[in-house]
N, C-alpha and C positions, 0 to 999 in steps of 0.2 A: 504493500500500500504506500502510495507516494504523498498522501494528504497529511500535512503536518498541522501542529497547533497554530503555527504562524499563519497557515492558509485559512484555518478556521477563524482566526481573529480578523483576517481580511474580509471574510464573509460577513461577520458581525458588523464591521465597519461599513461595508457596502450597503447592508440593510439600514444602518444608521443614516447614511447619505440619502437613501431612498425616502425614509420616513421624514427626514429633515426637509427634503425637497417638497414632499407632500404638504408639510406644515406651512412652508413659505408660500407655496402655490395657493393653498387654502386661505391663508391670512390675506394675501394680496387680492384674491377674488372677493373676499368679504369687504375689504376696504373699498374696492372699486364699486361693489354693489351698494354700499352705504345705506342711504335711506330706502332704496328699493328693497333691500333685504328686510328692513323693518316693516315695510309695507306688505311684503309676502307673509311675514309672521302674523300681522294683524288679520290676515284672511283666514286664520285657522279656526275661527269660531262660527263658521257657517255649516254647510252640509258635509256629510261624511265623504262624498266624492270630491268636494272642494278641498277637504282636508287631505285626501290622498294626493291630489295635485300639489298642494302646499308642501307636504312632506317630501315629495319628489323634487320640487324646485329648491327647497331649502338644503336638501342633501346634495344636490348637484352643485350648488354654490359653495357649501361648506366642505364638500368632498369627504364627508364623514357622516355615516348614518348614526354613529354613536353620539356625535355632537347634536344632531337633530333630536334624538330620543331623550338625551339628558336634558336638553332644553325643554322638551315637552313635559317631562317629569317635573321640572322646576315650575313650569307654568301651571300645571295641575295642582302642585303643592301650594301655589300662591292663590289659586282660585280663578286665574285668567281663563283656563280651559276646564270644562267638565271632563270626567273620566271618559264618557261616551264620545265626546268631541275629539279627544286625544287619539282615539283608535285609528281614525282615518289618516292622521299625520304619521303615525307609526307605520301603517301599511305602506304609505307613499315613500317613506324613508327606505324601506326594504327595496323598492324598485330603484330609487335614486342611487343607491350604493353600487348598482351594477354598471353605472356609467364609467366608474374608475376601471373596472375590469376590461371594458371595451377599449378604453383609452390605452391601457397597458398592452393589451393583446394586439391591437392594430399598429400602434407606433413602436412598441417594444420588440415585436417579433416578426411582423410582416414587412417592416421597413428598417433601414439602417438609420436610426434616429439620432445616434450619438453625435455625428458631425453637425446635424441640424440643431441639436440641443446646445452644443457649444457655440454655434453661430448665433442662436437666439440670445444666449447670455452676452455675447459680444455686442449684439445690436442694442439690447435694452439696458446693459449696465451703465452707459453714460447718462441715461435718463434718470438714474437714481439721484443725480446731483442737480437736476433741474428744479426750478422754483415751483412749478405747477404740481400741486399735490396729487391730482388725479393721474398725471403722467407717471409720477413716482410709484404710485400704487400699482398701476398697470405693469410697469417694468419689474416690480417686485414679484408679481404673479408670474410673469414670463420667465424670470430668472429661476423661480421655484420650479416651474415646469421643466426647464432645462436640467436643473439639478436632479429632479425626480428621475428622468430617463438616463442620466449619467449613472445614478445610483443603481438603476435597474440593469444597465449594461455591466456594471461592476459585479452585481449579484450573479448574473449569468456566467461571468468569467470566474467567479470565486467558488461556484458550486463544483464539487468534486467531479472530475471526468470519470465516466463509467469504465472505460477501457483501462485506465490507470489505477482505478480503485475498485476492483471487483468485489473485495470483501465487504465494502460499505453497501454496494448494490445488493449483495446477497442478503445483508442484514435487513434491508428494506423489503426485498423481494420475498423473504420468507413469510411475511405477513399478508401477502397477496394471494396465497394459495388455498384459502379456506372458504372460497365462494362468498355467500352472503355475509358470513362472519367477518370476512376481510373488509367488506363495505362498512360494517358497523365499527370496526377497529379504526378505520380512517375517518369516519365521521367524528369519533372521539378525538383523533389526532388533529383534525381541523379545528375543533372546539378549543383544544389546548393551545394550538398555535396562535389563535386569535387572543386568548387570554394572556399569553406571554408577550405578544407584540402590542397588545391593547389597540389594535387597529385592524379592522377587517380588510382595509385596502392593502396593508402590508402583507397580511397572511394570504390574501388572494394573489398578490404578486409573486410571493414565494411558491405558491401552488402552481402558478403558470410557468415559472422558471423550472420547477421540478418536472413538469409535464414536457416542456420544450427540450430539456436536457435528457429526457428518456428515463429518469429515475422512477417515475410512476406512469401508468397508462391512463387512458381517458376515464374509464369507470372509477378508478381510485381517486383521480383528481376531482371528479364530480362528487364523490363521497366527502372529500375534504371541504369542498365548497358548501355542502350541506351543513357540515360541522361548524364552518365559519359563520353561517347564518345563526346558529345557536350561540356561538361564542360572543358575537357582537351584542347580544342582549344583556350580557353580564354588567357592562359599564353602567347602563341605566338602572339596573337593579341595585348596584352599589350606591349610586346617587340617591336612590329612593330610601335608603336605610334611615337617613335623617329627616325624611319627609313625612307628611301625614298619610292617613290611610288611602287617600285618593291618589297620591303620588305612587304609593306602593302598588296600587291596583293597575295604574298605567304601565309601570315597569313589568309587572307580572303578565299583563296582556301581551306585551312585546315578546316575552319568553314563550308563553303558551301558544300564541299565534305562529311563531316560527317553528316550535316543536311539532305542532299539528301539521304544518307544511312539510317538515322533514319526514314525518311518519307516512303520510300518503305518498310522498315521492319515493320512499324506500320500497313501498309495496309495488309501485309501478315503475321501478327503476329501469329494468331491462328493456321493456318496450319503449320507454321514454328516451333512453339513450340511443336505441335503434332509430327512433324518429329523428333525433338530432343528427345522427350519422347520415340518414337519408337526405335531410335538408342540405347538409354540407356537401354531400356527394352530388346533388343536383347543381349547386352553384360552382363547385370546384371538382369536377370529375377526375381531373388529372392528378389530384392529390391523393386519391384513394380513400379507403375507409379510415375514419379517425379512431375507430375502436381498436384497430391493430395496425399501427403505423410505426415505421422505423426510421425513415429518411427525414432529413431536416425540413423539407418542404411539407411533408405530412404532419410533422410535429408542430410546425408553425400554424398549419391549418387547424390542428387540434386545439391550440390556444384560443382561436376564434370560436371553435365549437364549444369550448368551456364557457366563454363569455355568453354565447347564445343560450347554453344550458342555464347559466346563472340568471339571465334576464327572463327567459321563458318560465322557469320555475317560480320566480318571485311574482311575475305578472299573473300567472295562472293561480298561484296561491291566494293572491288578493281577490281575483274574480270568483274563485270557488268558495272562499270563506267570508267574503264581505256580507253576504246575506245571513251568515250565522253569527255575526258580531254581537247582536243583542244576547244570544244564548251564551257565547263565550264570556261576555260581560257579567251575566248572572252567575255563571260558574265561578268566576274570580271573586265576585262580591260575596258569594257563599263561603268561599275559602278565606278571603281576606276581609274579615269582619271588623266593624268598628269596635274597639275595645272599650272606649269610654266617650263621653260627650265632647272631650277636648278635640277629638279628631274632626268634629263637625264645625268647629269654630273657624271663621274666616282667617286664614293665616296672613300675618303681616310680612313674612320674609320670603321674598322672591329669590334671594341669594343663598338660601340655606343649603342648596344642593351643590354649592361650590362654583368655581369659575367655569365659564364656557370655554370652548376651544379657541376662541378668537376675542380680541379686545372689543370689536364691534358688538358682538352678542353680549359680552359681559357688561358693557356700558348700558346696553338696552335693558338688561336685568336690573342694574342699579337704578336706572331712571324710573322703572316701574315701582321700585321700592320707595323712591322719593314721592311718587304720586300717592302711594298709600300714606306716607308721612304727612303730606298736606291734608289728606282726608282726615287723619287723626287730629290734626290741628283744628280743623273745622268742628270736629266733635267736641274738642275742649272749649271752643267758642260757644257752642250750644249749651254746654254744661255751665259755663260762667253766666250766660243769660238766664239759665234756669235758677241760679241762686237768687236773682232779683225778682223772679216771677212766681216763686212757689213758697208754700208754707214750710215750717221748719223740718217736718218729717222728710219732705222731698229734698230740702237743702242738704241734709246729711248725706243723702245718696249722691248728690252732685259733687259734694266735697270729696267723697271717697273716689269717685270717678276721675276727678281732676288729679288727685294724688297718684292714682294708679297709672293714668295716661302720661303723666310727667315722667314717671319711672320708665315707661315704654319709650318715650322720646330719647332718653339718655341711651338706652340700649340700641335703638335704631341708628342714632348718630354714630356710635362707636363701631357697630358692625358694618355700616355702609362705608364709613371712613376707611376701615381696614380693608374692605373689599376694593375700594377705589385705589388704595395704595398698592395692592397686589396688581391691579390692572396697569398702574403707572410703571411697574417694573418691566412690562412687556414692550414690544416694538410698536409704538403708537404713531399715528399720523399727527400733524400739527393741529388739525381740527379736533381730533380726539383728546389731545393733551389739553387744549383750551376748554373743552367741554368738561373734562374731569375736574379741572381747577374750579370751574363754575359750580359743579356738583358739590365739591367740598364746601364752597361758600354757602350753597343753598341749605345743606343739612345743618350747618352751623347756625344759620339764621332761623331755620325752623325749630331747632332745639332751643334757641334763646326765646322764641315765641312761647314754646311749651313752658319754659321756666317762668316767664312773665305771667302766664295764665295761672300757674300754681301759686306764684307770689300774691296775685290778686285774690285767690281763694283763701290764702292765709290772712290777708287783710279783712276779708269778709268774716272769717272766723273771729277775728278780733272785734269786729263790729257787733257780732252776736254776743260775745263775752262781755263787752263793755256797754251793751244796750245802746249802740249808736245806730241812727237811721237817718236817711235823707228825706228832706221834704219833697213834695210831689214835683215842683219845678226842676229840682236837681236830679231827681230820678229820671224824669223825661229826657233830660239832656244826656245823661249817662247812657240811656238806652239808645238814643239817636247816634251817639258816638260809636256804640257797639254795632249798630246797623251799618255804619260807614265802613268799619273794620271788616264786617262780614262781606260786604261788596268787594273789598280788596282781596279777601280770601277766595271768593268765588272766581274772581278774575285770574288769580294765580293758579288755581286748579285748572281753569280752561287753558291757560298758557302752557301748562305742563303736558297737555294733550297735543301740542303743536311741536313741529320739528325745531331742533336747536337752531338759534340764529334767525328764525323767521318771525319773532315776536315784535309787534308794534307797541312801543312804550307810551304812545299818546294817551291811551285810556288809563294806564297805570299812573302816569304823571297827573292826569286830571283828578283821579281819586285821591292821590297823595296830596294834591293841592287842597281838595275839599277837607281832608282830615286835618291838615295844618291850620287851615282857616277856621274850621270849627273848634279846634283846640284853643285858638286865640279868643274865639267868641266865648268859650266856656270859662276861660281865665277872667274875662271881663265880668261874666255872670258871677263868678266866685267872689271877686272883690266887691261887687255890688251887694251880694248877700251878706258879707261881713259888715259893710258900712250900714246896712239897714237892719243889722242884728237878726237876720232871717235864720241863721244858724250859727253855732259856736265855732271857735277856732278849732276845737277838737274834731268836729264834723268836717270843717273845711280842709283840714290836713288829709283826712281820708278821701275826701272828694278829689283833691289835687293829686293824690297818689293814683287814683283810678284814671284820671284824665291823662296824666303824664305817661303812665304805663300803656294805656291804649294807643296813644300817639306813637310810642316807641314800637309797638307791634306793627303799626303802619309803616314805620321806617324799615323794619326787617322784611316786611312783605315786599316793599319796593325794591329792596336789595335782591330778593329772590327773582323778581321780574327782570332786573338788570342782568343777573347771571344767566337767565334763560335766553335773553336777547343777545348775550355775548358782548355787551357794550356797557360802559360806565358813563351814565349821563347825570347822575345825581348832583355832582358838583356844578355842572353847567346849569342844571335845573334850579338849584338853590341860588345861583348867581342871578338868573333871570327873575326869580321871585323877589330877590332883594332889590333889583333895579326897578321892578314894578312898584314895590313898596315905597 
């Protein structure tokens, strides 16, 4: 045997180059897709067939079914998708992952792609230093595409040669002589290979190389592809460990759906492979049968046949099982039961399943968490208004809610900040870097608003303890100030639904101007009340505390709008107000 440990390390290195190229290619594609990718993800909450297309499109862009399914688990965990809605996306992801196999088999084995790959890198590398961000993202994707196929060529060259290493071939070949048992053995081998590489694309590429080099024949390679379909479900199930019961159900569905598919395919394996062989023979009669091929042309044709098998299997699996999805869902719900009522609670954390495979998707997750943060702030506002509108029994309930929600705001700020810091350590575009800085600012402002609401609740407790109350004119003005603040909160929630940098700040500046003007009006009212002895200084101090804190909330809300718009206009705005004054 001529294959040494040094040769094995070269094989591992070649695999590393392939996986790295796949990652660079995927990241570049997702940066180029940008907002369009987010638009695709927003389409997931419609029909099941729309979900299938969405899963296919997302997986084609991300070049990873694991990324799509982990993302779906995270969305289900957060409540953006229901369990039933997620099933279509998962099925579509299974079809989308076959695109990589076609790309590798066509460019990697039927063409001499390495010179073209090197040429691509040479053409696009200079664009990495251009000022236009979209051009840099595109060049990154093309460089990743080139590295991917250079890595594939290295893998082909690093795989042991059969003629020089007959002992290794005999070791593999001894497991192929047990008929149907051999098929099952290599299904398990494909599953384990995907678990080790943590990438169905990488394991599929290795299978294609082994088939091309003659280490395994077509039926064995098909069995490994079936195993890889099972192995790819493990990543989503790991992500669901920290999720709620609905996230676990989505991950289990992916596993059960793929296992059902593998079972029926194993039953029909022989006639199905003969059908694939017939199709390939019709289009390439000169290459001979892919089931028993020995020459290089035939093996290259067999890699295309394996991609056809992969795609046909996944498409048929979706078509056969899509009508049974409600039954599969009921089966999983029966198995994965809700253990307690906490699983039914709407989850605050979109990011509990960890980072996505790319910064774009991770930023999108963090943004959804911030949307929930703003919703929580609005709930705190309702609770504060409730203190002034209800009797003491109700007031105690609102005080407890404000205290609990303030604690949640601290947790959200910390977790989102840590998540954003992790994203910042990756390769980011300039736009993404600016957006993350803005998001850091937003969560800080929202947390400060939560603190202010809690401080006002403590002031209200002191009012109850010291038997302090406002007269009706003062109470009317405090409520009106609260209404203005609520308008600002509604605006910021609407702006959070818009794309970064597209916010028009005119309305935000107008509301901020109203808040400041009304604050001045309330100060004039306060001094008039003192001069007319309408209330005591003690009451006046509490009144001023509310007015100033509410105005401060308005300032923080305006800061959030600025961060969403990606511009700083407050200084200019204050200068204009001062000049008008």
